[in-house]
Z-matrix of the N, CA and C atoms (Angstrom, degrees):
N
C 1 1.450
C 2 1.530 1 109.35
N 3 1.323 2 115.97 1 -36.99
C 4 1.519 3 118.11 2 -173.10
C 5 1.495 4 113.07 3 -113.24
N 6 1.308 5 117.76 4 21.54
C 7 1.457 6 120.37 5 -174.52
C 8 1.511 7 113.42 6 -65.72
N 9 1.313 8 119.15 7 -26.43
C 10 1.446 9 125.35 8 -173.88
C 11 1.537 10 111.60 9 -56.25
N 12 1.338 11 115.66 10 -51.56
C 13 1.478 12 118.57 11 -179.05
C 14 1.517 13 112.73 12 -67.49
N 15 1.297 14 115.71 13 -33.69
C 16 1.473 15 120.40 14 177.17
C 17 1.511 16 109.45 15 -62.56
N 18 1.345 17 116.66 16 -42.79
C 19 1.460 18 121.37 17 178.76
C 20 1.518 19 110.91 18 -60.65
N 21 1.333 20 117.14 19 -43.54
C 22 1.483 21 118.72 20 178.08
C 23 1.514 22 111.35 21 -61.53
N 24 1.290 23 117.11 22 -41.27
C 25 1.458 24 122.32 23 178.84
C 26 1.540 25 109.68 24 -61.10
N 27 1.313 26 115.83 25 -45.27
C 28 1.471 27 120.97 26 179.63
C 29 1.513 28 111.12 27 -62.64
N 30 1.349 29 116.44 28 -42.82
C 31 1.469 30 118.69 29 179.66
C 32 1.521 31 112.19 30 -61.44
N 33 1.335 32 117.50 31 -39.18
C 34 1.468 33 119.92 32 178.27
C 35 1.565 34 109.40 33 -63.61
N 36 1.320 35 118.34 34 -41.09
C 37 1.424 36 120.52 35 -179.17
C 38 1.506 37 112.49 36 -68.58
N 39 1.331 38 117.40 37 -36.01
C 40 1.432 39 121.07 38 177.85
C 41 1.537 40 111.25 39 -62.46
N 42 1.306 41 116.00 40 -34.89
C 43 1.496 42 122.07 41 -178.64
C 44 1.546 43 110.43 42 -56.05
N 45 1.325 44 117.67 43 -34.58
C 46 1.428 45 119.00 44 -178.11
C 47 1.516 46 112.51 45 -69.87
N 48 1.352 47 118.66 46 -14.10
C 49 1.478 48 118.62 47 -175.89
C 50 1.478 49 113.43 48 -126.20
N 51 1.352 50 119.07 49 -38.20
C 52 1.405 51 119.86 50 -169.86
C 53 1.540 52 117.05 51 -125.96
N 54 1.316 53 118.08 52 -43.21
C 55 1.462 54 120.46 53 -171.39
C 56 1.519 55 110.51 54 -115.19
N 57 1.337 56 114.54 55 154.29
C 58 1.484 57 120.90 56 175.79
C 59 1.490 58 108.40 57 -71.30
N 60 1.339 59 114.48 58 152.55
C 61 1.481 60 122.04 59 175.17
C 62 1.474 61 107.72 60 -134.54
N 63 1.286 62 120.76 61 120.25
C 64 1.450 63 127.81 62 -4.28
C 65 1.550 64 111.39 63 -66.70
N 66 1.256 65 116.16 64 154.60
C 67 1.474 66 120.04 65 -175.48
C 68 1.495 67 111.40 66 -72.76
N 69 1.371 68 119.04 67 140.90
C 70 1.429 69 119.98 68 179.96
C 71 1.516 70 115.08 69 -68.62
N 72 1.332 71 116.78 70 -20.81
C 73 1.450 72 121.77 71 178.35
C 74 1.550 73 109.94 72 -75.22
N 75 1.300 74 116.53 73 123.47
C 76 1.453 75 121.57 74 -175.22
C 77 1.544 76 112.02 75 -60.68
N 78 1.347 77 117.43 76 -38.22
C 79 1.472 78 120.66 77 178.89
C 80 1.497 79 110.50 78 -61.06
N 81 1.366 80 115.90 79 -47.34
C 82 1.465 81 119.04 80 -176.01
C 83 1.518 82 109.24 81 -67.69
N 84 1.327 83 119.43 82 -36.76
C 85 1.471 84 120.56 83 176.15
C 86 1.522 85 109.98 84 -62.63
N 87 1.316 86 116.35 85 -43.58
C 88 1.503 87 119.89 86 -178.62
C 89 1.532 88 108.39 87 -61.55
N 90 1.325 89 118.37 88 -46.66
C 91 1.461 90 122.81 89 -179.86
C 92 1.531 91 109.81 90 -62.05
N 93 1.353 92 118.40 91 -42.29
C 94 1.454 93 122.07 92 178.65
C 95 1.513 94 111.13 93 -57.71
N 96 1.336 95 118.74 94 -39.08
C 97 1.469 96 123.06 95 179.91
C 98 1.533 97 111.29 96 -78.17
N 99 1.338 98 116.65 97 -37.19
C 100 1.448 99 120.87 98 -177.24
C 101 1.503 100 113.41 99 -69.30
N 102 1.306 101 118.61 100 -16.33
C 103 1.470 102 122.10 101 -177.34
C 104 1.536 103 108.40 102 -61.89
N 105 1.352 104 116.77 103 -33.85
C 106 1.486 105 119.74 104 176.81
C 107 1.541 106 111.19 105 -66.92
N 108 1.314 107 116.93 106 -43.04
C 109 1.469 108 120.17 107 -179.73
C 110 1.518 109 109.88 108 -64.02
N 111 1.383 110 116.77 109 -43.87
C 112 1.420 111 119.01 110 -178.21
C 113 1.553 112 110.33 111 -67.71
N 114 1.308 113 118.39 112 -37.25
C 115 1.467 114 122.07 113 175.01
C 116 1.482 115 111.78 114 -57.31
N 117 1.339 116 116.34 115 -47.76
C 118 1.483 117 121.02 116 178.87
C 119 1.499 118 111.05 117 -65.79
N 120 1.341 119 118.78 118 -42.38
C 121 1.449 120 123.24 119 -179.79
C 122 1.567 121 109.78 120 -60.54
N 123 1.322 122 116.46 121 -42.00
C 124 1.489 123 119.93 122 -178.75
C 125 1.538 124 108.46 123 -62.96
N 126 1.339 125 118.66 124 -42.09
C 127 1.455 126 119.87 125 176.35
C 128 1.496 127 112.98 126 -64.15
N 129 1.322 128 116.03 127 -41.31
C 130 1.457 129 122.78 128 -179.03
C 131 1.536 130 110.14 129 -61.64
N 132 1.342 131 116.85 130 -34.08
C 133 1.497 132 120.75 131 -179.73
C 134 1.532 133 112.25 132 -68.96
N 135 1.323 134 116.41 133 -16.02
C 136 1.496 135 119.11 134 -177.03
C 137 1.589 136 106.83 135 -92.25
N 138 1.311 137 118.24 136 -17.96
C 139 1.458 138 120.08 137 -177.84
C 140 1.558 139 112.82 138 -58.11
N 141 1.336 140 119.49 139 -41.36
C 142 1.489 141 117.36 140 177.54
C 143 1.516 142 112.79 141 -60.17
N 144 1.283 143 120.23 142 -37.85
C 145 1.463 144 122.54 143 176.96
C 146 1.544 145 109.36 144 -64.52
N 147 1.300 146 116.47 145 -43.92
C 148 1.442 147 119.67 146 176.39
C 149 1.564 148 112.03 147 -58.88
N 150 1.329 149 113.95 148 -44.45
C 151 1.467 150 120.60 149 179.54
C 152 1.560 151 111.14 150 -61.18
N 153 1.314 152 114.54 151 -42.85
C 154 1.496 153 119.39 152 -178.42
C 155 1.501 154 111.26 153 -64.61
N 156 1.360 155 115.75 154 -41.03
C 157 1.451 156 118.88 155 -176.86
C 158 1.541 157 111.33 156 -75.17
N 159 1.310 158 117.69 157 -46.45
C 160 1.478 159 120.85 158 -169.67
C 161 1.532 160 113.09 159 -92.78
N 162 1.320 161 118.87 160 -34.98
C 163 1.453 162 119.20 161 -178.70
C 164 1.550 163 108.93 162 -88.56
N 165 1.277 164 118.26 163 -48.57
C 166 1.482 165 121.72 164 179.11
C 167 1.515 166 112.45 165 -83.42
N 168 1.330 167 118.19 166 -7.36
C 169 1.453 168 124.95 167 -179.05
C 170 1.528 169 111.13 168 49.95
N 171 1.306 170 115.76 169 47.57
C 172 1.448 171 122.48 170 -178.79
C 173 1.495 172 108.34 171 -127.92
N 174 1.342 173 116.50 172 106.62
C 175 1.449 174 118.72 173 178.19
C 176 1.555 175 111.61 174 -114.77
N 177 1.262 176 117.63 175 28.87
C 178 1.480 177 123.42 176 179.21
C 179 1.529 178 107.34 177 -63.90
N 180 1.305 179 114.97 178 125.04
C 181 1.484 180 120.90 179 178.21
C 182 1.501 181 114.77 180 79.97
N 183 1.330 182 117.73 181 6.79
C 184 1.441 183 121.73 182 -179.75
C 185 1.561 184 106.24 183 -98.91
N 186 1.318 185 115.92 184 126.25
C 187 1.449 186 120.81 185 -178.20
C 188 1.509 187 110.70 186 -92.62
N 189 1.330 188 115.87 187 114.83
C 190 1.480 189 119.67 188 176.27
C 191 1.533 190 109.73 189 -63.85
N 192 1.301 191 118.57 190 -34.58
C 193 1.475 192 121.56 191 178.63
C 194 1.537 193 111.12 192 -60.82
N 195 1.340 194 116.06 193 -48.75
C 196 1.463 195 120.07 194 -178.12
C 197 1.515 196 109.80 195 -64.75
N 198 1.304 197 119.66 196 -49.66
C 199 1.459 198 121.78 197 -178.24
C 200 1.487 199 111.87 198 -66.29
N 201 1.338 200 117.57 199 -32.16
C 202 1.457 201 119.97 200 174.89
C 203 1.519 202 111.79 201 -67.52
N 204 1.363 203 116.18 202 -38.31
C 205 1.475 204 121.39 203 175.55
C 206 1.481 205 110.90 204 -64.47
N 207 1.369 206 118.09 205 -41.71
C 208 1.447 207 120.98 206 177.43
C 209 1.549 208 110.39 207 -61.13
N 210 1.319 209 116.40 208 -39.63
C 211 1.454 210 120.24 209 178.07
C 212 1.521 211 111.64 210 -64.73
N 213 1.299 212 115.73 211 -43.19
C 214 1.518 213 120.36 212 176.39
C 215 1.492 214 112.85 213 -58.14
N 216 1.305 215 116.16 214 -48.96
C 217 1.479 216 119.36 215 179.49
C 218 1.466 217 112.77 216 -64.99
N 219 1.362 218 118.71 217 -34.79
C 220 1.455 219 123.35 218 176.60
C 221 1.493 220 109.57 219 -67.01
N 222 1.331 221 116.57 220 -35.36
C 223 1.470 222 120.95 221 178.98
C 224 1.559 223 111.26 222 -65.05
N 225 1.322 224 114.13 223 -37.54
C 226 1.476 225 119.41 224 174.50
C 227 1.519 226 110.14 225 -58.75
N 228 1.350 227 117.17 226 -53.17
C 229 1.449 228 121.32 227 179.46
C 230 1.563 229 112.89 228 -61.82
N 231 1.293 230 116.13 229 -34.40
C 232 1.490 231 120.67 230 178.13
C 233 1.543 232 107.73 231 -62.31
N 234 1.330 233 116.27 232 -47.56
C 235 1.492 234 118.60 233 179.74
C 236 1.553 235 110.27 234 -67.71
N 237 1.241 236 116.96 235 -33.23
C 238 1.503 237 120.02 236 176.73
C 239 1.527 238 107.56 237 -62.25
N 240 1.323 239 118.26 238 -43.97
C 241 1.454 240 119.86 239 177.72
C 242 1.527 241 112.70 240 -63.22
N 243 1.319 242 116.80 241 -37.55
C 244 1.435 243 119.53 242 176.78
C 245 1.532 244 111.73 243 -64.26
N 246 1.336 245 116.29 244 -46.08
C 247 1.463 246 122.14 245 -178.92
C 248 1.555 247 112.25 246 -59.04
N 249 1.354 248 113.17 247 -37.87
C 250 1.432 249 118.60 248 -175.94
C 251 1.551 250 112.90 249 -99.47
N 252 1.378 251 114.09 250 8.78
C 253 1.461 252 119.85 251 177.51
C 254 1.525 253 113.15 252 52.38
N 255 1.374 254 114.61 253 44.24
C 256 1.436 255 121.59 254 178.41
C 257 1.514 256 109.45 255 -105.07
N 258 1.347 257 115.45 256 99.74
C 259 1.442 258 118.95 257 -176.64
C 260 1.540 259 114.29 258 -57.29
N 261 1.393 260 118.31 259 -44.44
C 262 1.491 261 116.36 260 -179.53
C 263 1.508 262 111.22 261 -58.29
N 264 1.311 263 118.70 262 -37.87
C 265 1.476 264 120.68 263 -179.40
C 266 1.552 265 110.63 264 -67.11
N 267 1.366 266 113.94 265 -41.68
C 268 1.465 267 116.87 266 -179.92
C 269 1.546 268 112.36 267 -63.14
N 270 1.332 269 114.46 268 -42.14
C 271 1.461 270 117.35 269 -177.00
C 272 1.504 271 110.79 270 -69.50
N 273 1.349 272 116.25 271 -51.27
C 274 1.459 273 119.62 272 -177.19
C 275 1.481 274 110.97 273 -60.34
N 276 1.336 275 120.44 274 -50.65
C 277 1.457 276 120.34 275 -174.39
C 278 1.535 277 111.27 276 -77.10
N 279 1.328 278 118.91 277 -24.66
C 280 1.461 279 121.05 278 171.51
C 281 1.527 280 110.61 279 -59.71
N 282 1.317 281 116.56 280 -44.11
C 283 1.467 282 122.15 281 177.87
C 284 1.573 283 109.39 282 -66.85
N 285 1.305 284 117.45 283 -40.22
C 286 1.479 285 120.64 284 178.20
C 287 1.503 286 109.21 285 -62.11
N 288 1.389 287 118.16 286 -45.49
C 289 1.453 288 119.20 287 -178.95
C 290 1.556 289 109.47 288 -57.01
N 291 1.327 290 116.69 289 -45.58
C 292 1.425 291 122.53 290 -177.88
C 293 1.525 292 111.82 291 -62.14
N 294 1.323 293 116.01 292 -55.34
C 295 1.503 294 120.58 293 179.82
C 296 1.482 295 111.57 294 -60.32
N 297 1.295 296 120.69 295 -51.73
C 298 1.492 297 123.17 296 -178.24
C 299 1.532 298 109.99 297 -61.56
N 300 1.341 299 116.01 298 -42.22
C 301 1.468 300 115.42 299 -179.05
C 302 1.501 301 113.93 300 -66.85
N 303 1.372 302 114.65 301 -36.10
C 304 1.498 303 118.79 302 -179.90
C 305 1.526 304 108.27 303 -69.40
N 306 1.279 305 119.32 304 -39.44
C 307 1.481 306 121.48 305 178.46
C 308 1.518 307 110.77 306 -64.62
N 309 1.345 308 117.85 307 -41.06
C 310 1.483 309 121.38 308 176.68
C 311 1.514 310 109.44 309 -63.41
N 312 1.325 311 116.01 310 -44.45
C 313 1.487 312 116.31 311 178.90
C 314 1.478 313 111.39 312 -62.64
N 315 1.330 314 118.18 313 -44.58
C 316 1.424 315 124.24 314 179.22
C 317 1.523 316 112.88 315 -58.77
N 318 1.356 317 114.75 316 -37.96
C 319 1.465 318 117.92 317 176.93
C 320 1.505 319 112.40 318 -66.29
N 321 1.349 320 116.93 319 -33.23
C 322 1.489 321 119.81 320 175.46
C 323 1.503 322 111.33 321 -70.31
N 324 1.307 323 116.65 322 -40.42
C 325 1.465 324 121.17 323 -177.56
C 326 1.514 325 113.91 324 -73.34
N 327 1.313 326 116.07 325 -47.59
C 328 1.504 327 121.42 326 -172.47
C 329 1.520 328 112.62 327 -102.14
N 330 1.336 329 118.50 328 -4.36
C 331 1.450 330 119.79 329 -174.86
C 332 1.479 331 116.72 330 -92.33
Protein backbone atom coordinates (compact mmCIF):
# COMPACT_ATOMS: atom_id res chain seq x y z
CA UNK A 1 0.00 0.00 0.00
CA UNK A 2 2.81 2.43 0.83
CA UNK A 3 5.57 1.24 -1.46
CA UNK A 4 5.55 4.39 -3.59
CA UNK A 5 7.21 6.69 -1.08
CA UNK A 6 9.74 4.02 -0.18
CA UNK A 7 10.68 3.75 -3.86
CA UNK A 8 11.24 7.51 -4.07
CA UNK A 9 13.45 7.37 -0.99
CA UNK A 10 15.45 4.48 -2.49
CA UNK A 11 15.88 6.34 -5.80
CA UNK A 12 17.34 9.34 -3.99
CA UNK A 13 19.83 7.15 -2.12
CA UNK A 14 20.87 5.34 -5.31
CA UNK A 15 21.73 8.73 -6.83
CA UNK A 16 24.57 9.14 -4.39
CA UNK A 17 26.29 6.02 -5.70
CA UNK A 18 25.04 4.76 -9.04
CA UNK A 19 22.42 6.76 -10.93
CA UNK A 20 21.94 10.38 -11.87
CA UNK A 21 19.23 12.38 -10.14
CA UNK A 22 17.01 13.33 -11.82
CA UNK A 23 17.39 10.30 -14.01
CA UNK A 24 18.09 10.91 -17.73
CA UNK A 25 15.54 8.23 -18.67
CA UNK A 26 12.15 9.90 -19.20
CA UNK A 27 10.20 6.92 -17.87
CA UNK A 28 12.15 6.85 -14.60
CA UNK A 29 11.77 10.64 -14.21
CA UNK A 30 8.03 10.27 -14.77
CA UNK A 31 7.75 7.49 -12.18
CA UNK A 32 9.86 9.50 -9.70
CA UNK A 33 7.37 12.38 -9.98
CA UNK A 34 4.26 10.20 -10.05
CA UNK A 35 5.12 8.62 -6.72
CA UNK A 36 3.73 11.76 -5.04
CA UNK A 37 0.46 11.51 -6.96
CA UNK A 38 0.11 7.82 -6.15
CA UNK A 39 0.88 8.46 -2.47
CA UNK A 40 -1.84 11.12 -2.32
CA UNK A 41 -4.29 8.91 -4.23
CA UNK A 42 -3.73 6.01 -1.83
CA UNK A 43 -4.54 8.25 1.13
CA UNK A 44 -7.60 9.66 -0.68
CA UNK A 45 -8.91 6.11 -1.22
CA UNK A 46 -9.04 5.64 2.56
CA UNK A 47 -11.17 8.73 3.17
CA UNK A 48 -14.48 6.98 2.25
CA UNK A 49 -13.80 4.31 4.90
CA UNK A 50 -13.05 7.04 7.43
CA UNK A 51 -16.29 8.81 6.44
CA UNK A 52 -18.35 5.63 6.78
CA UNK A 53 -16.97 4.84 10.23
CA UNK A 54 -16.92 8.30 11.80
CA UNK A 55 -19.64 10.28 10.02
CA UNK A 56 -22.17 7.49 9.40
CA UNK A 57 -21.07 5.69 12.60
CA UNK A 58 -21.13 2.38 10.75
CA UNK A 59 -18.20 0.02 11.27
CA UNK A 60 -19.92 -3.16 10.11
CA UNK A 61 -17.32 -5.42 8.52
CA UNK A 62 -14.40 -3.18 9.54
CA UNK A 63 -11.65 -5.07 11.35
CA UNK A 64 -10.10 -3.10 14.20
CA UNK A 65 -7.23 -5.59 14.24
CA UNK A 66 -6.39 -5.06 10.56
CA UNK A 67 -6.63 -1.27 10.70
CA UNK A 68 -4.64 -1.24 13.95
CA UNK A 69 -1.94 -3.33 12.26
CA UNK A 70 -1.91 -0.90 9.31
CA UNK A 71 -1.46 1.94 11.78
CA UNK A 72 1.40 0.13 13.52
CA UNK A 73 3.27 -0.54 10.27
CA UNK A 74 2.71 3.06 9.19
CA UNK A 75 4.14 4.20 12.51
CA UNK A 76 7.29 2.18 11.78
CA UNK A 77 7.69 3.92 8.38
CA UNK A 78 6.94 7.30 9.97
CA UNK A 79 9.82 6.82 12.43
CA UNK A 80 12.02 5.57 9.60
CA UNK A 81 11.35 8.85 7.79
CA UNK A 82 12.24 10.81 10.93
CA UNK A 83 15.49 8.91 11.43
CA UNK A 84 16.51 9.44 7.80
CA UNK A 85 15.21 13.03 7.69
CA UNK A 86 12.95 12.24 4.73
CA UNK A 87 10.10 14.74 4.79
CA UNK A 88 7.96 12.93 2.16
CA UNK A 89 8.04 9.76 4.26
CA UNK A 90 7.23 11.65 7.46
CA UNK A 91 4.26 13.46 5.90
CA UNK A 92 2.82 10.47 4.06
CA UNK A 93 3.14 7.98 6.89
CA UNK A 94 2.12 10.53 9.51
CA UNK A 95 -1.19 10.87 7.67
CA UNK A 96 -1.45 7.07 7.39
CA UNK A 97 -0.89 6.62 11.13
CA UNK A 98 -3.66 9.11 11.85
CA UNK A 99 -6.18 7.73 9.34
CA UNK A 100 -5.54 4.07 10.10
CA UNK A 101 -5.58 4.66 13.85
CA UNK A 102 -8.84 6.58 13.69
CA UNK A 103 -10.49 3.89 11.58
CA UNK A 104 -9.29 1.21 14.04
CA UNK A 105 -10.65 3.23 16.97
CA UNK A 106 -13.94 3.79 15.15
CA UNK A 107 -14.22 0.06 14.48
CA UNK A 108 -13.89 -0.57 18.22
CA UNK A 109 -16.40 2.13 19.13
CA UNK A 110 -19.05 1.57 16.44
CA UNK A 111 -18.41 -2.06 15.48
